[in-house]
N, CA, C and O of each residue as an XYZ file, in Angstrom:
400
protein
N      21.521     -5.652     -4.108
C      20.139     -6.069     -4.265
C      19.560     -5.375     -5.501
O      19.612     -4.149     -5.597
N      19.019     -6.131     -6.431
C      18.417     -5.525     -7.621
C      17.109     -4.808     -7.274
O      16.437     -5.137     -6.297
N      16.775     -3.831     -8.095
C      15.541     -3.080     -7.911
C      14.339     -4.008     -8.100
O      14.285     -4.747     -9.083
N      13.365     -3.980     -7.164
C      12.198     -4.857     -7.296
C      11.261     -4.378     -8.409
O      11.293     -3.213     -8.807
N      10.444     -5.282     -8.893
C       9.458     -4.940     -9.925
C       8.385     -4.005     -9.373
O       7.859     -3.158    -10.096
N       8.066     -4.161     -8.096
C       7.023     -3.349     -7.463
C       7.547     -2.764     -6.153
O       8.217     -3.451     -5.382
N       7.241     -1.504     -5.912
C       7.515     -0.872     -4.626
C       6.170     -0.393     -4.098
O       5.564      0.522     -4.656
N       5.713     -1.011     -3.027
C       4.401     -0.720     -2.447
C       4.573      0.269     -1.296
O       5.272     -0.010     -0.322
N       3.932      1.415     -1.421
C       3.988      2.453     -0.396
C       2.667      2.458      0.362
O       1.596      2.473     -0.246
N       2.742      2.447      1.674
C       1.551      2.448      2.516
C       1.567      3.706      3.372
O       2.476      3.902      4.179
N       0.568      4.555      3.196
C       0.478      5.771      4.001
C       0.253      5.384      5.460
O      -0.623      4.582      5.783
N       1.075      5.982      6.337
C       0.906      5.765      7.769
C       0.657      7.067      8.513
O       0.717      7.108      9.742
N       0.377      8.136      7.763
C      -0.088      9.411      8.314
C       0.915     10.169      9.160
O       0.529     11.115      9.847
N       2.183      9.796      9.141
C       3.144     10.492      9.983
C       3.360     11.911      9.488
O       3.521     12.142      8.290
N       3.363     12.858     10.415
C       3.586     14.261     10.101
C       5.057     14.591     10.350
O       5.806     13.747     10.843
N       5.467     15.790     10.018
C       6.869     16.172     10.177
C       7.348     16.069     11.618
O       8.543     15.900     11.862
N       6.439     16.166     12.566
C       6.811     16.020     13.977
C       7.075     14.563     14.345
O       7.577     14.273     15.431
N       6.735     13.644     13.431
C       6.942     12.230     13.686
C       5.748     11.526     14.305
O       5.783     10.319     14.543
N       4.686     12.287     14.567
C       3.510     11.694     15.189
C       2.492     11.250     14.149
O       2.191     12.002     13.221
N       1.952     10.032     14.287
C       0.891      9.602     13.389
C      -0.435     10.215     13.846
O      -0.860      9.996     14.981
N      -1.080     10.971     12.981
C      -2.308     11.646     13.391
C      -3.465     11.452     12.431
O      -4.612     11.665     12.824
N      -3.221     11.062     11.207
C      -4.259     11.083     10.186
C      -5.106      9.834     10.107
O      -5.014      8.922     10.929
N      -5.925      9.836      9.090
C      -6.902      8.780      8.858
C      -6.254      7.409      8.660
O      -6.698      6.418      9.239
N      -5.215      7.358      7.848
C      -4.609      6.051      7.543
C      -4.116      5.362      8.814
O      -4.340      4.167      9.008
N      -3.453      6.117      9.664
C      -2.968      5.549     10.923
C      -4.132      5.083     11.797
O      -4.085      3.998     12.376
N      -5.162      5.897     11.888
C      -6.320      5.551     12.715
C      -7.065      4.331     12.177
O      -7.765      3.648     12.925
N      -6.917      4.064     10.899
C      -7.579      2.906     10.281
C      -6.630      1.718     10.132
O      -6.799      0.883      9.244
N      -5.626      1.655     11.018
C      -4.742      0.484     11.132
C      -3.843      0.241      9.919
O      -3.585     -0.910      9.566
N      -3.366      1.306      9.280
C      -2.465      1.143      8.137
C      -1.182      0.414      8.521
O      -0.603     -0.286      7.690
N      -0.734      0.565      9.753
C       0.506     -0.107     10.154
C       0.364     -1.627     10.103
O       1.323     -2.324      9.771
N      -0.804     -2.141     10.423
C      -0.993     -3.590     10.336
C      -1.071     -4.045      8.880
O      -0.750     -5.194      8.577
N      -1.494     -3.159      7.974
C      -1.513     -3.502      6.548
C      -0.099     -3.754      6.035
O       0.117     -4.638      5.206
N       0.855     -2.981      6.527
C       2.246     -3.154      6.106
C       2.745     -4.549      6.465
O       3.386     -5.214      5.651
N       2.453     -4.982      7.667
C       2.845     -6.330      8.106
C       2.171     -7.394      7.256
O       2.806     -8.360      6.832
N       0.881     -7.208      7.011
C       0.129     -8.159      6.196
C       0.713     -8.228      4.785
O       0.894     -9.315      4.235
N       1.008     -7.062      4.200
C       1.611     -7.014      2.870
C       2.937     -7.756      2.831
O       3.178     -8.552      1.924
N       3.792     -7.502      3.803
C       5.099     -8.169      3.856
C       4.944     -9.681      3.854
O       5.640    -10.383      3.120
N       4.037    -10.175      4.669
C       3.815    -11.618      4.768
C       3.285    -12.186      3.455
O       3.788    -13.195      2.960
N       2.265    -11.532      2.892
C       1.652    -12.021      1.650
C       2.624    -11.965      0.472
O       2.670    -12.890     -0.338
N       3.394    -10.891      0.376
C       4.366    -10.765     -0.706
C       5.403    -11.880     -0.607
O       5.769    -12.482     -1.617
N       5.869    -12.152      0.590
C       6.838    -13.232      0.799
C       6.222    -14.591      0.457
O       6.829    -15.393     -0.252
N       5.008    -14.844      0.967
C       4.340    -16.123      0.711
C       4.095    -16.357     -0.781
O       4.164    -17.491     -1.256
N       3.811    -15.291     -1.506
C       3.505    -15.397     -2.939
C       4.766    -15.372     -3.808
O       4.710    -15.681     -4.998
N       5.891    -15.006     -3.214
C       7.122    -14.909     -3.983
C       7.142    -13.744     -4.961
O       7.822    -13.797     -5.985
N       6.396    -12.692     -4.643
C       6.357    -11.515     -5.509
C       7.658    -10.723     -5.409
O       8.256    -10.622     -4.338
N       8.080    -10.171     -6.524
C       9.271     -9.320     -6.558
C       8.837     -7.908     -6.178
O       8.662     -7.044     -7.038
N       8.666     -7.690     -4.869
C       8.141     -6.416     -4.369
C       8.722     -6.114     -3.002
O       9.121     -7.010     -2.258
N       8.758     -4.831     -2.694
C       9.136     -4.395     -1.352
C       8.071     -3.430     -0.850
O       7.366     -2.800     -1.638
N       7.961     -3.323      0.475
C       6.960     -2.473      1.118
C       7.666     -1.394      1.921
O       8.634     -1.665      2.632
N       7.173     -0.173      1.801
C       7.659      0.944      2.617
C       6.465      1.691      3.177
O       5.448      1.853      2.502
N       6.593      2.144      4.413
C       5.565      3.018      4.971
C       5.979      4.458      4.694
O       7.164      4.765      4.571
N       4.995      5.321      4.598
C       5.271      6.718      4.268
C       4.642      7.650      5.288
O       3.849      7.247      6.138
N       5.025      8.899      5.170
C       4.320      9.951      5.879
C       2.987     10.172      5.185
O       2.593      9.396      4.314
N       2.316     11.208      5.566
C       0.993     11.513      5.003
C       1.077     11.732      3.493
O       1.917     12.495      3.017
N       0.208     11.065      2.749
C       0.136     11.222      1.302
C      -0.931     12.244      0.898
O      -1.217     12.409     -0.288
N      -1.511     12.919      1.871
C      -2.462     14.007      1.637
C      -3.741     13.565      0.931
O      -4.335     14.330      0.171
N      -4.155     12.344      1.181
C      -5.397     11.806      0.628
C      -6.242     11.232      1.768
O      -6.819     10.151      1.650
N      -6.302     11.978      2.867
C      -6.907     11.473      4.100
C      -8.335     10.945      3.913
O      -8.713      9.945      4.522
N      -9.117     11.613      3.076
C     -10.502     11.182      2.880
C     -10.601      9.831      2.188
O     -11.672      9.225      2.166
N      -9.496      9.351      1.622
C      -9.490      8.085      0.901
C      -8.724      6.983      1.646
O      -8.543      5.887      1.114
N      -8.280      7.268      2.858
C      -7.398      6.365      3.571
C      -8.056      5.113      4.109
O      -9.273      5.053      4.283
N      -7.232      4.121      4.367
C      -5.811      4.016      4.099
C      -5.510      3.975      2.594
O      -6.245      3.381      1.805
N      -4.411      4.625      2.234
C      -3.983      4.725      0.842
C      -2.751      3.853      0.629
O      -1.853      3.799      1.469
N      -2.731      3.178     -0.506
C      -1.613      2.325     -0.906
C      -1.252      2.706     -2.336
O      -2.141      2.884     -3.169
N       0.037      2.834     -2.633
C       0.506      3.184     -3.972
C       1.527      2.153     -4.421
O       2.397      1.752     -3.647
N       1.420      1.724     -5.672
C       2.378      0.774     -6.243
C       3.197      1.507     -7.304
O       2.659      2.040     -8.274
N       4.518      1.519     -7.090
C       5.437      2.133     -8.046
C       6.366      1.087     -8.595
O       6.608      0.083     -7.925
N       6.901      1.275     -9.792
C       6.851      2.475    -10.611
C       5.590      2.609    -11.450
O       5.476      3.545    -12.241
N       4.648      1.699    -11.294
C       3.451      1.703    -12.126
C       2.530      2.895    -11.854
O       1.793      3.326    -12.742
N       2.571      3.427    -10.635
C       1.731      4.572    -10.298
C       0.277      4.206    -10.037
O      -0.624      5.000    -10.307
N       0.049      3.012     -9.516
C      -1.313      2.577     -9.194
C      -1.654      3.030     -7.781
O      -0.986      2.628     -6.828
N      -2.689      3.864     -7.631
C      -3.130      4.381     -6.331
C      -4.424      3.681     -5.936
O      -5.353      3.559     -6.734
N      -4.464      3.225     -4.684
C      -5.636      2.527     -4.157
C      -6.131      3.228     -2.896
O      -5.345      3.745     -2.102
N      -7.446      3.232     -2.732
C      -8.058      3.895     -1.578
C      -8.764      2.905     -0.668
O      -9.099      1.792     -1.072
N      -8.981      3.333      0.564
C      -9.724      2.566      1.566
C      -9.285      1.101      1.594
O     -10.099      0.179      1.543
N      -7.973      0.929      1.677
C      -7.382     -0.408      1.614
C      -7.518     -1.122      2.951
O      -7.247     -0.563      4.013
N      -7.947     -2.378      2.863
C      -7.990     -3.274      4.016
C      -7.380     -4.601      3.561
O      -6.944     -4.710      2.415
N      -7.340     -5.596      4.419
C      -6.701     -6.863      4.054
C      -7.358     -7.519      2.846
O      -6.664     -8.100      2.012
N      -8.681     -7.439      2.736
C      -9.378     -8.008      1.579
C      -8.950     -7.347      0.283
O      -8.738     -8.019     -0.726
N      -8.822     -6.020      0.314
C      -8.379     -5.304     -0.875
C      -6.911     -5.590     -1.169
O      -6.515     -5.664     -2.332
N      -6.113     -5.751     -0.137
C      -4.706     -6.108     -0.349
C      -4.624     -7.417     -1.126
O      -3.825     -7.532     -2.055
N      -5.432     -8.395     -0.761
C      -5.424     -9.675     -1.479
C      -5.759     -9.476     -2.948
O      -5.104    -10.059     -3.811
N      -6.768     -8.663     -3.250
C      -7.147     -8.391     -4.640
C      -6.027     -7.655     -5.380
O      -5.743     -7.958     -6.539
N      -5.398     -6.699     -4.715
C      -4.303     -5.938     -5.315
C      -3.132     -6.862     -5.625
O      -2.557     -6.786     -6.711
N      -2.772     -7.732     -4.686
C      -1.653     -8.654     -4.908
C      -1.977     -9.689     -5.978
O      -1.100    -10.073     -6.752
N      -3.237    -10.149     -6.029
C      -3.642    -11.071     -7.098
C      -3.396    -10.432     -8.459
O      -2.869    -11.078     -9.364
N      -3.776     -9.164     -8.606
C      -3.582     -8.454     -9.873
C      -2.098     -8.230    -10.153
O      -1.650     -8.379    -11.291
N      -1.335     -7.875     -9.120
C       0.100     -7.664     -9.306
C       0.784     -8.934     -9.804
O       1.712     -8.866    -10.609
N       0.329    -10.085     -9.330
C       0.906    -11.355     -9.792
C       0.711    -11.524    -11.293
O       1.489    -12.213    -11.952
N      -0.333    -10.892    -11.831
C      -0.602    -10.951    -13.262
C      -0.009     -9.744    -13.997
O      -0.182     -9.600    -15.207
N       0.693     -8.875    -13.252
C       1.340     -7.717    -13.851
C       0.401     -6.593    -14.236
O       0.706     -5.786    -15.113
N      -0.753     -6.546    -13.568
C      -1.709     -5.502    -13.902
C      -2.321     -4.921    -12.625
O      -2.187     -5.509    -11.552
N      -2.988     -3.775    -12.736
C      -3.621     -3.185    -11.552
C      -4.950     -3.867    -11.221
O      -5.558     -4.508    -12.079
N      -5.385     -3.726     -9.995
C      -6.721     -4.199     -9.595
C      -7.693     -3.076     -9.989
O      -7.994     -2.189     -9.191
N      -8.164     -3.138    -11.214
C      -8.924     -2.054    -11.850
C     -10.047     -1.483    -10.999
O     -10.172     -0.262    -10.910
N     -10.847     -2.296    -10.385
C     -12.000     -1.811     -9.624
C     -11.643     -1.073     -8.349
O     -12.511     -0.466     -7.722
N     -10.375     -1.117     -7.956
C      -9.962     -0.494     -6.699
C      -9.115      0.763     -6.894
O      -8.814      1.462     -5.927
N      -8.730      1.053     -8.140
C      -7.901      2.228     -8.420
C      -8.694      3.509     -8.225
O      -9.916      3.530     -8.365
N      -7.971      4.582     -7.897
C      -8.606      5.903     -7.914
C      -7.659      6.871     -8.595
O      -6.443      6.678     -8.606
N      -8.233      7.904     -9.156
C      -7.451      8.923     -9.881
C      -7.243     10.126     -9.017
O      -6.610     11.091     -9.445
């Protein structure tokens, strides 16, 4: 399998004990992963989705990161996912949603 153009990481707040405890998990980040998978497939985007442990940005959660571009997004919900994927289809970040 060739390396995808985009690797989307979704914080799911898992700690080393394996328990989800943080903000991203409490704000339904796991359902965002499913939504992303469906939308990426429907759009034919060259991307894969992975869930992660805590990304240490709890105050900004749910957090989504697109690599290798290094685009970080905060307070992601399904509406923001649509905007992020629209921008990815054009090969650029969703500027208004990025955080540093």
